[in-house]
A tleap script that builds the chain and sets N, CA, C and O, in Angstrom:
source leaprc.protein.ff14SB
mol = sequence {
  NMET THR TYR THR THR THR TYR THR THR ARG
  LEU THR SER PRO ARG ARG LYS SER LEU ALA
  PRO ARG SER ARG PRO ALA THR LEU ALA ARG
  SER LEU THR ARG LEU GLU ARG GLU HIE VAL
  ALA LEU VAL LEU ALA LEU SER GLU LEU ASP
  SER ALA SER ALA ALA THR PRO ASP ALA ALA
  LEU ARG ALA ALA LEU ALA PRO LEU LEU ARG
  GLY ASP LEU HIE ARG THR GLN TYR ALA LEU
  SER ARG ALA ASP ALA GLY LEU TYR GLY VAL
  CYS ASP SER CYS GLY HIE ALA ILE PRO ALA
  ARG ARG LEU GLU LEU ASN PRO ALA LEU THR
  ARG CYS SER ALA CYS ASP ALA ARG ALA CARG
}
set mol.1.N position { -23.734 54.922 4.815 }
set mol.1.CA position { -22.901 54.573 3.706 }
set mol.1.C position { -22.424 53.133 3.908 }
set mol.1.O position { -21.840 52.818 4.945 }
set mol.2.N position { -22.662 52.276 2.948 }
set mol.2.CA position { -22.303 50.876 3.038 }
set mol.2.C position { -21.227 50.565 2.009 }
set mol.2.O position { -21.324 50.932 0.838 }
set mol.3.N position { -20.214 49.884 2.484 }
set mol.3.CA position { -19.130 49.469 1.588 }
set mol.3.C position { -19.237 47.972 1.344 }
set mol.3.O position { -19.399 47.182 2.274 }
set mol.4.N position { -19.148 47.619 0.133 }
set mol.4.CA position { -19.171 46.207 -0.223 }
set mol.4.C position { -17.828 45.860 -0.843 }
set mol.4.O position { -17.361 46.508 -1.780 }
set mol.5.N position { -17.231 44.833 -0.297 }
set mol.5.CA position { -15.950 44.393 -0.826 }
set mol.5.C position { -16.130 43.010 -1.428 }
set mol.5.O position { -16.715 42.113 -0.821 }
set mol.6.N position { -15.629 42.871 -2.597 }
set mol.6.CA position { -15.697 41.580 -3.263 }
set mol.6.C position { -14.307 40.961 -3.239 }
set mol.6.O position { -13.320 41.570 -3.654 }
set mol.7.N position { -14.265 39.747 -2.745 }
set mol.7.CA position { -12.992 39.032 -2.693 }
set mol.7.C position { -13.005 37.950 -3.760 }
set mol.7.O position { -13.956 37.178 -3.887 }
set mol.8.N position { -11.965 37.921 -4.488 }
set mol.8.CA position { -11.820 36.854 -5.467 }
set mol.8.C position { -10.519 36.118 -5.170 }
set mol.8.O position { -9.522 36.716 -4.764 }
set mol.9.N position { -10.555 34.865 -5.374 }
set mol.9.CA position { -9.343 34.078 -5.198 }
set mol.9.C position { -8.948 33.504 -6.544 }
set mol.9.O position { -9.788 33.105 -7.351 }
set mol.10.N position { -7.715 33.478 -6.747 }
set mol.10.CA position { -7.208 32.961 -8.002 }
set mol.10.C position { -6.238 31.837 -7.687 }
set mol.10.O position { -5.348 31.985 -6.849 }
set mol.11.N position { -6.415 30.732 -8.356 }
set mol.11.CA position { -5.510 29.618 -8.138 }
set mol.11.C position { -4.157 29.935 -8.760 }
set mol.11.O position { -4.061 30.337 -9.920 }
set mol.12.N position { -3.145 29.748 -7.979 }
set mol.12.CA position { -1.804 29.943 -8.508 }
set mol.12.C position { -1.343 28.636 -9.139 }
set mol.12.O position { -1.973 27.595 -8.954 }
set mol.13.N position { -0.280 28.690 -9.859 }
set mol.13.CA position { 0.169 27.489 -10.559 }
set mol.13.C position { 0.531 26.338 -9.620 }
set mol.13.O position { 0.243 25.196 -9.978 }
set mol.14.N position { 1.150 26.549 -8.426 }
set mol.14.CA position { 1.391 25.393 -7.564 }
set mol.14.C position { 0.099 24.708 -7.115 }
set mol.14.O position { 0.057 23.484 -6.989 }
set mol.15.N position { -0.937 25.483 -6.879 }
set mol.15.CA position { -2.214 24.900 -6.471 }
set mol.15.C position { -2.818 24.098 -7.611 }
set mol.15.O position { -3.375 23.021 -7.395 }
set mol.16.N position { -2.710 24.611 -8.796 }
set mol.16.CA position { -3.246 23.896 -9.955 }
set mol.16.C position { -2.549 22.559 -10.132 }
set mol.16.O position { -3.183 21.568 -10.497 }
set mol.17.N position { -1.259 22.526 -9.879 }
set mol.17.CA position { -0.530 21.274 -10.014 }
set mol.17.C position { -1.016 20.248 -9.010 }
set mol.17.O position { -1.081 19.059 -9.323 }
set mol.18.N position { -1.359 20.691 -7.804 }
set mol.18.CA position { -1.805 19.724 -6.808 }
set mol.18.C position { -3.189 19.168 -7.142 }
set mol.18.O position { -3.558 18.092 -6.672 }
set mol.19.N position { -3.959 19.907 -7.956 }
set mol.19.CA position { -5.265 19.407 -8.365 }
set mol.19.C position { -5.163 18.456 -9.549 }
set mol.19.O position { -6.100 17.715 -9.845 }
set mol.20.N position { -4.038 18.481 -10.211 }
set mol.20.CA position { -3.854 17.625 -11.375 }
set mol.20.C position { -3.690 16.173 -10.936 }
set mol.20.O position { -3.255 15.908 -9.815 }
set mol.21.N position { -4.034 15.246 -11.804 }
set mol.21.CA position { -3.842 13.833 -11.453 }
set mol.21.C position { -2.368 13.544 -11.204 }
set mol.21.O position { -1.488 14.106 -11.856 }
set mol.22.N position { -2.125 12.666 -10.257 }
set mol.22.CA position { -0.754 12.319 -9.916 }
set mol.22.C position { -0.157 11.459 -11.016 }
set mol.22.O position { -0.850 10.692 -11.684 }
set mol.23.N position { 1.140 11.609 -11.183 }
set mol.23.CA position { 1.805 10.799 -12.203 }
set mol.23.C position { 1.970 9.365 -11.701 }
set mol.23.O position { 2.091 9.140 -10.497 }
set mol.24.N position { 1.976 8.422 -12.595 }
set mol.24.CA position { 2.103 7.015 -12.230 }
set mol.24.C position { 3.412 6.729 -11.499 }
set mol.24.O position { 3.386 6.033 -10.484 }
set mol.25.N position { 4.557 7.234 -11.969 }
set mol.25.CA position { 5.799 6.948 -11.246 }
set mol.25.C position { 5.783 7.468 -9.805 }
set mol.25.O position { 6.292 6.806 -8.900 }
set mol.26.N position { 5.205 8.638 -9.596 }
set mol.26.CA position { 5.140 9.185 -8.242 }
set mol.26.C position { 4.218 8.351 -7.359 }
set mol.26.O position { 4.520 8.110 -6.190 }
set mol.27.N position { 3.099 7.914 -7.917 }
set mol.27.CA position { 2.169 7.076 -7.156 }
set mol.27.C position { 2.800 5.729 -6.837 }
set mol.27.O position { 2.642 5.219 -5.729 }
set mol.28.N position { 3.510 5.152 -7.792 }
set mol.28.CA position { 4.186 3.881 -7.551 }
set mol.28.C position { 5.261 4.030 -6.476 }
set mol.28.O position { 5.437 3.140 -5.645 }
set mol.29.N position { 5.972 5.141 -6.492 }
set mol.29.CA position { 7.013 5.370 -5.482 }
set mol.29.C position { 6.393 5.480 -4.094 }
set mol.29.O position { 6.929 4.938 -3.128 }
set mol.30.N position { 5.260 6.184 -3.991 }
set mol.30.CA position { 4.581 6.306 -2.688 }
set mol.30.C position { 4.067 4.943 -2.219 }
set mol.30.O position { 4.180 4.602 -1.041 }
set mol.31.N position { 3.510 4.179 -3.133 }
set mol.31.CA position { 2.991 2.859 -2.784 }
set mol.31.C position { 4.120 1.929 -2.356 }
set mol.31.O position { 3.962 1.148 -1.417 }
set mol.32.N position { 5.243 2.008 -3.032 }
set mol.32.CA position { 6.386 1.169 -2.684 }
set mol.32.C position { 6.952 1.552 -1.319 }
set mol.32.O position { 7.349 0.678 -0.548 }
set mol.33.N position { 6.991 2.836 -1.017 }
set mol.33.CA position { 7.433 3.289 0.301 }
set mol.33.C position { 6.501 2.755 1.380 }
set mol.33.O position { 6.952 2.299 2.430 }
set mol.34.N position { 5.216 2.815 1.119 }
set mol.34.CA position { 4.245 2.277 2.084 }
set mol.34.C position { 4.418 0.767 2.248 }
set mol.34.O position { 4.315 0.244 3.357 }
set mol.35.N position { 4.679 0.078 1.152 }
set mol.35.CA position { 4.903 -1.363 1.201 }
set mol.35.C position { 6.119 -1.695 2.065 }
set mol.35.O position { 6.082 -2.641 2.852 }
set mol.36.N position { 7.180 -0.930 1.924 }
set mol.36.CA position { 8.378 -1.150 2.741 }
set mol.36.C position { 8.083 -0.926 4.220 }
set mol.36.O position { 8.556 -1.676 5.074 }
set mol.37.N position { 7.306 0.102 4.519 }
set mol.37.CA position { 6.931 0.362 5.920 }
set mol.37.C position { 6.078 -0.764 6.487 }
set mol.37.O position { 6.266 -1.182 7.629 }
set mol.38.N position { 5.142 -1.250 5.682 }
set mol.38.CA position { 4.298 -2.358 6.124 }
set mol.38.C position { 5.132 -3.615 6.368 }
set mol.38.O position { 4.867 -4.374 7.300 }
set mol.39.N position { 6.133 -3.825 5.528 }
set mol.39.CA position { 7.010 -4.981 5.708 }
set mol.39.C position { 7.729 -4.908 7.054 }
set mol.39.O position { 7.776 -5.896 7.786 }
set mol.40.N position { 8.281 -3.760 7.378 }
set mol.40.CA position { 8.972 -3.580 8.659 }
set mol.40.C position { 8.002 -3.782 9.817 }
set mol.40.O position { 8.347 -4.429 10.806 }
set mol.41.N position { 6.804 -3.240 9.706 }
set mol.41.CA position { 5.808 -3.385 10.774 }
set mol.41.C position { 5.420 -4.851 10.974 }
set mol.41.O position { 5.248 -5.300 12.107 }
set mol.42.N position { 5.282 -5.586 9.887 }
set mol.42.CA position { 4.929 -7.007 9.992 }
set mol.42.C position { 6.053 -7.816 10.631 }
set mol.42.O position { 5.801 -8.693 11.457 }
set mol.43.N position { 7.289 -7.521 10.249 }
set mol.43.CA position { 8.428 -8.222 10.842 }
set mol.43.C position { 8.485 -7.956 12.342 }
set mol.43.O position { 8.710 -8.871 13.133 }
set mol.44.N position { 8.282 -6.703 12.726 }
set mol.44.CA position { 8.306 -6.354 14.157 }
set mol.44.C position { 7.153 -7.013 14.908 }
set mol.44.O position { 7.342 -7.502 16.022 }
set mol.45.N position { 5.975 -7.031 14.318 }
set mol.45.CA position { 4.817 -7.644 14.975 }
set mol.45.C position { 5.021 -9.145 15.160 }
set mol.45.O position { 4.708 -9.689 16.219 }
set mol.46.N position { 5.540 -9.809 14.146 }
set mol.46.CA position { 5.793 -11.244 14.266 }
set mol.46.C position { 6.893 -11.532 15.280 }
set mol.46.O position { 6.830 -12.512 16.021 }
set mol.47.N position { 7.886 -10.678 15.301 }
set mol.47.CA position { 8.961 -10.846 16.282 }
set mol.47.C position { 8.415 -10.729 17.696 }
set mol.47.O position { 8.787 -11.498 18.582 }
set mol.48.N position { 7.535 -9.763 17.899 }
set mol.48.CA position { 6.924 -9.585 19.216 }
set mol.48.C position { 6.042 -10.777 19.579 }
set mol.48.O position { 6.047 -11.233 20.723 }
set mol.49.N position { 5.289 -11.278 18.605 }
set mol.49.CA position { 4.444 -12.452 18.859 }
set mol.49.C position { 5.280 -13.683 19.215 }
set mol.49.O position { 4.930 -14.441 20.119 }
set mol.50.N position { 6.381 -13.869 18.498 }
set mol.50.CA position { 7.227 -15.032 18.739 }
set mol.50.C position { 7.955 -14.956 20.072 }
set mol.50.O position { 8.237 -15.982 20.690 }
set mol.51.N position { 8.258 -13.742 20.514 }
set mol.51.CA position { 9.001 -13.599 21.767 }
set mol.51.C position { 8.098 -13.630 22.998 }
set mol.51.O position { 8.590 -13.775 24.117 }
set mol.52.N position { 6.804 -13.500 22.811 }
set mol.52.CA position { 5.877 -13.502 23.941 }
set mol.52.C position { 5.756 -14.900 24.527 }
set mol.52.O position { 5.880 -15.900 23.821 }
set mol.53.N position { 5.519 -14.948 25.790 }
set mol.53.CA position { 5.374 -16.222 26.484 }
set mol.53.C position { 4.074 -16.906 26.076 }
set mol.53.O position { 3.053 -16.245 25.886 }
set mol.54.N position { 4.113 -18.214 25.943 }
set mol.54.CA position { 2.925 -18.981 25.568 }
set mol.54.C position { 1.926 -19.062 26.712 }
set mol.54.O position { 0.774 -19.437 26.498 }
set mol.55.N position { 2.347 -18.718 27.917 }
set mol.55.CA position { 1.469 -18.827 29.080 }
set mol.55.C position { 0.663 -17.557 29.326 }
set mol.55.O position { -0.056 -17.471 30.322 }
set mol.56.N position { 0.765 -16.586 28.454 }
set mol.56.CA position { 0.013 -15.352 28.660 }
set mol.56.C position { -1.466 -15.599 28.393 }
set mol.56.O position { -1.823 -16.514 27.652 }
set mol.57.N position { -2.329 -14.777 29.001 }
set mol.57.CA position { -3.777 -14.982 28.833 }
set mol.57.C position { -4.257 -14.849 27.385 }
set mol.57.O position { -5.282 -15.431 27.029 }
set mol.58.N position { -3.558 -14.115 26.564 }
set mol.58.CA position { -4.002 -13.930 25.177 }
set mol.58.C position { -3.254 -14.852 24.211 }
set mol.58.O position { -3.061 -14.507 23.045 }
set mol.59.N position { -2.843 -16.001 24.687 }
set mol.59.CA position { -2.101 -16.955 23.850 }
set mol.59.C position { -2.938 -17.428 22.667 }
set mol.59.O position { -2.405 -17.612 21.572 }
set mol.60.N position { -4.228 -17.626 22.864 }
set mol.60.CA position { -5.099 -18.071 21.769 }
set mol.60.C position { -5.190 -17.005 20.682 }
set mol.60.O position { -5.187 -17.318 19.492 }
set mol.61.N position { -5.271 -15.757 21.100 }
set mol.61.CA position { -5.319 -14.663 20.135 }
set mol.61.C position { -4.008 -14.580 19.356 }
set mol.61.O position { -4.003 -14.399 18.138 }
set mol.62.N position { -2.908 -14.715 20.075 }
set mol.62.CA position { -1.598 -14.687 19.408 }
set mol.62.C position { -1.462 -15.849 18.418 }
set mol.62.O position { -0.927 -15.677 17.323 }
set mol.63.N position { -1.942 -17.014 18.805 }
set mol.63.CA position { -1.862 -18.181 17.925 }
set mol.63.C position { -2.709 -17.988 16.669 }
set mol.63.O position { -2.342 -18.463 15.594 }
set mol.64.N position { -3.822 -17.306 16.797 }
set mol.64.CA position { -4.683 -17.046 15.639 }
set mol.64.C position { -4.118 -15.932 14.762 }
set mol.64.O position { -4.281 -15.956 13.542 }
set mol.65.N position { -3.464 -14.970 15.374 }
set mol.65.CA position { -2.952 -13.815 14.648 }
set mol.65.C position { -1.667 -14.126 13.876 }
set mol.65.O position { -1.443 -13.570 12.800 }
set mol.66.N position { -0.840 -14.992 14.406 }
set mol.66.CA position { 0.454 -15.276 13.786 }
set mol.66.C position { 0.341 -15.766 12.336 }
set mol.66.O position { 1.063 -15.250 11.483 }
set mol.67.N position { -0.527 -16.733 12.013 }
set mol.67.CA position { -0.608 -17.160 10.606 }
set mol.67.C position { -1.094 -16.056 9.670 }
set mol.67.O position { -0.666 -15.988 8.517 }
set mol.68.N position { -1.974 -15.201 10.152 }
set mol.68.CA position { -2.451 -14.087 9.324 }
set mol.68.C position { -1.313 -13.117 9.023 }
set mol.68.O position { -1.152 -12.664 7.890 }
set mol.69.N position { -0.529 -12.806 10.052 }
set mol.69.CA position { 0.598 -11.899 9.861 }
set mol.69.C position { 1.660 -12.517 8.959 }
set mol.69.O position { 2.264 -11.825 8.139 }
set mol.70.N position { 1.885 -13.815 9.110 }
set mol.70.CA position { 2.865 -14.494 8.244 }
set mol.70.C position { 2.407 -14.472 6.778 }
set mol.70.O position { 3.227 -14.301 5.876 }
set mol.71.N position { 1.123 -14.641 6.543 }
set mol.71.CA position { 0.598 -14.552 5.177 }
set mol.71.C position { 0.783 -13.162 4.591 }
set mol.71.O position { 1.179 -13.012 3.435 }
set mol.72.N position { 0.494 -12.144 5.400 }
set mol.72.CA position { 0.707 -10.761 4.951 }
set mol.72.C position { 2.185 -10.498 4.684 }
set mol.72.O position { 2.540 -9.827 3.715 }
set mol.73.N position { 3.044 -11.034 5.553 }
set mol.73.CA position { 4.489 -10.857 5.376 }
set mol.73.C position { 4.954 -11.532 4.084 }
set mol.73.O position { 5.771 -10.976 3.350 }
set mol.74.N position { 4.440 -12.710 3.812 }
set mol.74.CA position { 4.812 -13.412 2.578 }
set mol.74.C position { 4.403 -12.601 1.342 }
set mol.74.O position { 5.191 -12.450 0.409 }
set mol.75.N position { 3.172 -12.082 1.337 }
set mol.75.CA position { 2.697 -11.275 0.204 }
set mol.75.C position { 3.535 -9.999 0.054 }
set mol.75.O position { 3.851 -9.586 -1.062 }
set mol.76.N position { 3.885 -9.392 1.166 }
set mol.76.CA position { 4.697 -8.175 1.139 }
set mol.76.C position { 6.091 -8.470 0.600 }
set mol.76.O position { 6.613 -7.716 -0.221 }
set mol.77.N position { 6.687 -9.550 1.053 }
set mol.77.CA position { 8.028 -9.915 0.580 }
set mol.77.C position { 8.007 -10.250 -0.912 }
set mol.77.O position { 8.946 -9.920 -1.637 }
set mol.78.N position { 6.947 -10.899 -1.366 }
set mol.78.CA position { 6.844 -11.225 -2.788 }
set mol.78.C position { 6.732 -9.942 -3.622 }
set mol.78.O position { 7.379 -9.810 -4.661 }
set mol.79.N position { 5.909 -9.005 -3.159 }
set mol.79.CA position { 5.766 -7.730 -3.884 }
set mol.79.C position { 7.090 -6.968 -3.890 }
set mol.79.O position { 7.435 -6.347 -4.895 }
set mol.80.N position { 7.832 -7.005 -2.788 }
set mol.80.CA position { 9.134 -6.331 -2.741 }
set mol.80.C position { 10.138 -7.018 -3.676 }
set mol.80.O position { 10.972 -6.349 -4.286 }
set mol.81.N position { 10.060 -8.334 -3.787 }
set mol.81.CA position { 10.966 -9.024 -4.709 }
set mol.81.C position { 10.652 -8.659 -6.154 }
set mol.81.O position { 11.557 -8.553 -6.982 }
set mol.82.N position { 9.374 -8.466 -6.458 }
set mol.82.CA position { 8.998 -8.003 -7.801 }
set mol.82.C position { 9.491 -6.583 -8.040 }
set mol.82.O position { 9.884 -6.241 -9.155 }
set mol.83.N position { 9.473 -5.758 -7.000 }
set mol.83.CA position { 9.985 -4.395 -7.134 }
set mol.83.C position { 11.489 -4.425 -7.413 }
set mol.83.O position { 11.987 -3.649 -8.230 }
set mol.84.N position { 12.218 -5.328 -6.728 }
set mol.84.CA position { 13.656 -5.461 -6.981 }
set mol.84.C position { 13.936 -5.881 -8.417 }
set mol.84.O position { 14.955 -5.498 -8.993 }
set mol.85.N position { 13.040 -6.661 -8.988 }
set mol.85.CA position { 13.191 -7.110 -10.372 }
set mol.85.C position { 12.691 -6.067 -11.373 }
set mol.85.O position { 12.760 -6.285 -12.583 }
set mol.86.N position { 12.186 -4.932 -10.871 }
set mol.86.CA position { 11.679 -3.877 -11.747 }
set mol.86.C position { 10.273 -4.141 -12.244 }
set mol.86.O position { 9.854 -3.566 -13.249 }
set mol.87.N position { 9.536 -5.004 -11.555 }
set mol.87.CA position { 8.197 -5.373 -12.003 }
set mol.87.C position { 7.087 -4.891 -11.076 }
set mol.87.O position { 5.959 -5.377 -11.165 }
set mol.88.N position { 7.384 -3.947 -10.191 }
set mol.88.CA position { 6.351 -3.457 -9.284 }
set mol.88.C position { 5.309 -2.682 -10.085 }
set mol.88.O position { 5.651 -1.806 -10.880 }
set mol.89.N position { 4.047 -3.008 -9.871 }
set mol.89.CA position { 2.965 -2.339 -10.575 }
set mol.89.C position { 2.576 -3.030 -11.871 }
set mol.89.O position { 1.716 -2.541 -12.604 }
set mol.90.N position { 3.208 -4.170 -12.159 }
set mol.90.CA position { 2.896 -4.950 -13.357 }
set mol.90.C position { 2.225 -6.243 -12.905 }
set mol.90.O position { 2.706 -6.915 -11.993 }
set mol.91.N position { 1.118 -6.582 -13.544 }
set mol.91.CA position { 0.371 -7.783 -13.172 }
set mol.91.C position { 1.228 -9.025 -13.363 }
set mol.91.O position { 1.877 -9.205 -14.394 }
set mol.92.N position { 1.215 -9.865 -12.355 }
set mol.92.CA position { 1.977 -11.106 -12.349 }
set mol.92.C position { 1.437 -12.103 -13.374 }
set mol.92.O position { 2.187 -12.937 -13.881 }
set mol.93.N position { 0.155 -12.024 -13.678 }
set mol.93.CA position { -0.466 -12.991 -14.581 }
set mol.93.C position { -0.461 -12.553 -16.040 }
set mol.93.O position { -0.006 -13.292 -16.913 }
set mol.94.N position { -0.968 -11.345 -16.305 }
set mol.94.CA position { -1.143 -10.929 -17.702 }
set mol.94.C position { -0.095 -9.929 -18.190 }
set mol.94.O position { 0.040 -9.719 -19.395 }
set mol.95.N position { 0.645 -9.311 -17.271 }
set mol.95.CA position { 1.683 -8.370 -17.671 }
set mol.95.C position { 1.213 -6.950 -17.899 }
set mol.95.O position { 2.016 -6.084 -18.248 }
set mol.96.N position { -0.075 -6.690 -17.709 }
set mol.96.CA position { -0.585 -5.320 -17.847 }
set mol.96.C position { -0.292 -4.517 -16.577 }
set mol.96.O position { -0.020 -5.083 -15.518 }
set mol.97.N position { -0.352 -3.210 -16.701 }
set mol.97.CA position { -0.110 -2.341 -15.545 }
set mol.97.C position { -1.276 -2.447 -14.558 }
set mol.97.O position { -2.445 -2.450 -14.945 }
set mol.98.N position { -0.922 -2.532 -13.279 }
set mol.98.CA position { -1.938 -2.503 -12.223 }
set mol.98.C position { -2.269 -1.038 -11.997 }
set mol.98.O position { -1.352 -0.230 -11.848 }
set mol.99.N position { -3.544 -0.661 -11.964 }
set mol.99.CA position { -3.892 0.751 -11.761 }
set mol.99.C position { -3.250 1.306 -10.486 }
set mol.99.O position { -3.240 0.657 -9.440 }
set mol.100.N position { -2.717 2.521 -10.605 }
set mol.100.CA position { -2.010 3.148 -9.489 }
set mol.100.C position { -2.922 3.304 -8.277 }
set mol.100.O position { -2.473 3.138 -7.143 }
set mol.101.N position { -4.176 3.615 -8.498 }
set mol.101.CA position { -5.123 3.774 -7.381 }
set mol.101.C position { -5.272 2.459 -6.613 }
set mol.101.O position { -5.374 2.459 -5.387 }
set mol.102.N position { -5.283 1.370 -7.323 }
set mol.102.CA position { -5.387 0.055 -6.692 }
set mol.102.C position { -4.151 -0.230 -5.829 }
set mol.102.O position { -4.263 -0.799 -4.744 }
set mol.103.N position { -2.979 0.169 -6.319 }
set mol.103.CA position { -1.751 -0.016 -5.549 }
set mol.103.C position { -1.692 0.919 -4.347 }
set mol.103.O position { -1.113 0.578 -3.316 }
set mol.104.N position { -2.293 2.099 -4.483 }
set mol.104.CA position { -2.344 3.002 -3.329 }
set mol.104.C position { -3.167 2.377 -2.209 }
set mol.104.O position { -2.829 2.518 -1.034 }
set mol.105.N position { -4.232 1.695 -2.566 }
set mol.105.CA position { -5.090 1.069 -1.564 }
set mol.105.C position { -4.454 -0.174 -0.956 }
set mol.105.O position { -4.592 -0.424 0.242 }
set mol.106.N position { -3.760 -0.949 -1.777 }
set mol.106.CA position { -3.105 -2.162 -1.290 }
set mol.106.C position { -1.778 -2.320 -2.025 }
set mol.106.O position { -1.743 -2.900 -3.109 }
set mol.107.N position { -0.689 -1.814 -1.455 }
set mol.107.CA position { 0.588 -1.819 -2.170 }
set mol.107.C position { 1.194 -3.208 -2.387 }
set mol.107.O position { 2.142 -3.338 -3.161 }
set mol.108.N position { 0.682 -4.233 -1.738 }
set mol.108.CA position { 1.232 -5.580 -1.903 }
set mol.108.C position { 0.584 -6.340 -3.062 }
set mol.108.O position { 0.901 -7.510 -3.274 }
set mol.109.N position { -0.297 -5.716 -3.798 }
set mol.109.CA position { -0.962 -6.399 -4.914 }
set mol.109.C position { 0.037 -6.746 -6.009 }
set mol.109.O position { 0.956 -5.980 -6.298 }
set mol.110.N position { -0.156 -7.898 -6.602 }
set mol.110.CA position { 0.699 -8.304 -7.719 }
set mol.110.C position { -0.120 -8.705 -8.945 }
set mol.110.O position { 0.435 -9.144 -9.952 }
set mol.111.N position { -1.448 -8.551 -8.853 }
set mol.111.CA position { -2.326 -8.869 -9.994 }
set mol.111.C position { -3.290 -7.723 -10.242 }
set mol.111.O position { -3.675 -7.019 -9.308 }
set mol.112.N position { -3.676 -7.535 -11.481 }
set mol.112.CA position { -4.695 -6.541 -11.828 }
set mol.112.C position { -6.049 -7.073 -11.372 }
set mol.112.O position { -6.166 -8.237 -10.990 }
set mol.113.N position { -7.066 -6.223 -11.411 }
set mol.113.CA position { -8.380 -6.624 -10.917 }
set mol.113.C position { -8.987 -7.762 -11.750 }
set mol.113.O position { -9.658 -8.637 -11.203 }
set mol.114.N position { -8.757 -7.751 -13.058 }
set mol.114.CA position { -9.321 -8.804 -13.919 }
set mol.114.C position { -8.700 -10.167 -13.572 }
set mol.114.O position { -9.419 -11.158 -13.438 }
set mol.115.N position { -7.388 -10.217 -13.430 }
set mol.115.CA position { -6.714 -11.486 -13.110 }
set mol.115.C position { -7.028 -11.912 -11.674 }
set mol.115.O position { -7.123 -13.103 -11.381 }
set mol.116.N position { -7.187 -10.948 -10.799 }
set mol.116.CA position { -7.536 -11.257 -9.413 }
set mol.116.C position { -8.929 -11.882 -9.347 }
set mol.116.O position { -9.161 -12.822 -8.587 }
set mol.117.N position { -9.853 -11.351 -10.152 }
set mol.117.CA position { -11.220 -11.900 -10.186 }
set mol.117.C position { -11.219 -13.314 -10.781 }
set mol.117.O position { -11.945 -14.188 -10.306 }
set mol.118.N position { -10.406 -13.537 -11.817 }
set mol.118.CA position { -10.308 -14.869 -12.417 }
set mol.118.C position { -9.715 -15.881 -11.440 }
set mol.118.O position { -10.095 -17.052 -11.457 }
set mol.119.N position { -8.790 -15.443 -10.592 }
set mol.119.CA position { -8.128 -16.342 -9.641 }
set mol.119.C position { -9.061 -16.765 -8.509 }
set mol.119.O position { -8.842 -17.793 -7.870 }
set mol.120.N position { -10.079 -15.984 -8.270 }
set mol.120.CA position { -11.003 -16.305 -7.170 }
set mol.120.C position { -12.003 -17.257 -7.628 }
set mol.120.O position { -12.875 -17.656 -6.856 }
savepdb mol mol.pdb
quit
């Protein structure tokens, strides 16, 4: 005698919500939180670079890394200043909304892809 059991799974409403596309305000909030964390990390990294002795064996690496980190810090601070002005997620050039997915990938962006391509 063989018994066969069929299992079915049914998505409940909380699961369905997680499959739904994320809302723009929630995505912007997550991106802004990430931007704030990146800002703190950059400040700490630059502080560590500045406090290190110039006579260390990796002085050349530190000298090369510092301008890159300062550039990232500048872009992060500019994006945070736009957020303070209520303009986070709005293109600096054309005023259109920057796609939320693009901000998730790089929260310091201040231009949409079209304006970014024109600037290059």
